[in-house]
N, C-alpha and C positions, 0 to 999 in steps of 0.2 A: 291815361285816358285823354291825352292832348293830341293824338294823331288823328288824321282824317279817316273816316270809316273806310274809304276805298283803299287805304294803306294797309288795313288790318287783315289778318287771316280770319277764316271763319271761327276758329277757336277763340281768338282774341275778341272778335265781335260779339260772340255769345257771352264771354266773360264780362265785357263792358255793359252789355245789355243787362245781365244779371246784377251787376253792381248798382246800376241805376234803379232797377226795379225793386231789388231787395232793400236798397236804401230808402226808396219812397214808400214801399208797402210792407216791409218786413219779409222774412223768409216764408211764412205761411201764406202771405198775401200775394205772392208772385208764383205763378205756375210755370212748369216747363213750356207749356203752350204759349203763355204770355211772353217768356223770355225769347223763345224762338221767333215769335212775331216781331218783337222789338229788334232782334238781330237780323231779320230778314232771311231766316233759314227755317228749315223744317224741324219739328220736334225730334224726329229720328236723328237728325245730325247732332242736336244737343246731346242726346243719350249716347251717341257714338263717341263724342269727344269726352264727355264727363261721366257717363253711366247713370248717375242719379242726381237729384237735386241736392242732396247732402254733400255729394262729392264736388258739385259745382260751388256750393257755398264754401267748402274747404279751399277750393282754388281761389276764390274771390278773397277770402281772408288772407291767404298767403300773399296774394298779389298786392292787396291794399297795405298790408303790413310792410312789404318790401318797399313800395313806392313812398310810403310816409317816412320810413327810415331814411331813404335817400334824400328827401326833401329836408327832413330835420338836420341831417349832416351838412347840407348846403347852407342852412341858415344858422348853424351852430356858432359860426365865426362872426366877429363884429362886422366884418366886410359883407357877409351874407345878409345880415340884419339891415345894414345900411342900404343895400341894393334892393331891399324888399318892395315889390310893387304888387299890392294886393290884387289888382285888376288882372295883371298877367298871371298871378299865382292861382287865381280862382278856378279856371278850367282844369288845372293839374290836381288840386287838392280838395276842392269842395266836394265833388262826388265821393272821394275816398273817405273824407271825414264824415259825411252823412251816412255812408255805408258802414263804417266802423262803429258809429254810435248806435245804430239800428242793430248791428250784429251783436254788440254788447247786451243790449236789451233783450235780444232773442237767446242769450245764453252761450254765445260763442267763447269757448275757452282761449282761442287764438286772439280774439279781439280784446278779451280782458287781459291777457298777457301783454299785449302792446300798451295797454293803459298803464300796467305796472312798470313796463319798461320806460314809459314816458315820465312817470313819477320819479324813478331812479335817475333818469337823465336830468330832471329839474333839480334833484338833490346835488348832483355833481356840478351842474351849472351854478347853483347858488353858492357852493363852496369856492368855486373858481372866481366869482365875483365878489367875494367877501361878504356875502349876505348872511347874517346870523340870526335866524328866527329862533324862537324859544323851543319849538319842536320841528326840526327840519323835515321829518317825514310827513307830518300833518300839513305843514306849509306847502310842500310839494304836491301832495294829494289834493289839497284845496285848489292850488293853482291849475293843475291838470283838469280838475272837475269844472272849474269855472269856464275854461276854454271850451270844453265839450258841451256844457250846458246851453250854449248859444244854438247849437245844432239840434239838441233835444227839444228845445223850445222855439224852433225857427218860426212857426206860424205866429206865436205870440210876439216874438221879437220884431217880425216883419210887420205886424199890425201896429205895434207901438211906434215904429219908425215911419210907417206909412210907405214903406218901400220893401220890396221882397229881397230878403238877404241871400236868396239862391241866385240872384243876378250879380254880375261882376261889380256894379256900382253899390248895390246893397251890402254885398260881402266886404267891399273896401270900407264902407261907412261903419259897419259893426266892428270891423278890425280896428278902426281908429278908435272907437269907443273902448275896446279892450285895451289898447295901448294906453289910454287916459286913465283907466281903472288901475292899471299896473304901475303907472308912473306919478299919479297925483295922490298924495297922502290925504286921507279923509278925517284922520284924528291925529292929534299931536303926540309926541313921544311921552309927555306928561300924562296924557289921558291913557295911553297904553299901559303905562306903569301902574296907574291907579286901578285899572281893570284887572291886571295880573294880581295885584295885592288882594282884591276882592275874591279872586278865584282860589286863593290859597287857604 
């Protein structure tokens, strides 16, 4: 979704418009007519390319999944993380992240499958970096869920920051907040051990 509208085919413009509106309003909240208006085409052309709203949603799920997997692969290496520029990344990934979270809420099996893939990828990543949580699957699921929760609660997070996280600067700011959450311990190793003993 980082190409100019004029560079896109009608099908791609419709898909991108659907991604935006589905992400903002949910599947039920965005009509074919709304999507057509957003894309600058007729409702008939939307139906010509995708047939139904459900088929359009499936196309959006596939596209969002493919693009996010591409970005994840780029960032999987230490060089990719070191070169991370949240402001530059924002237009590529934020609409996709917002869409996928909404799609999960709306019951998309493909979006849920992508979440499970992300959990498995975090498991593999944590093994590669020598991270040894007590329950690796739970650790990975919690980490994936924390990252997505920012988009689920975007209105509340934006209000807390006094800055809209849908903008590049707001996105970069909450991204830095997440980096701090993941890198700054909030309890000591001794406290962790004491808590684990209480749980047994």
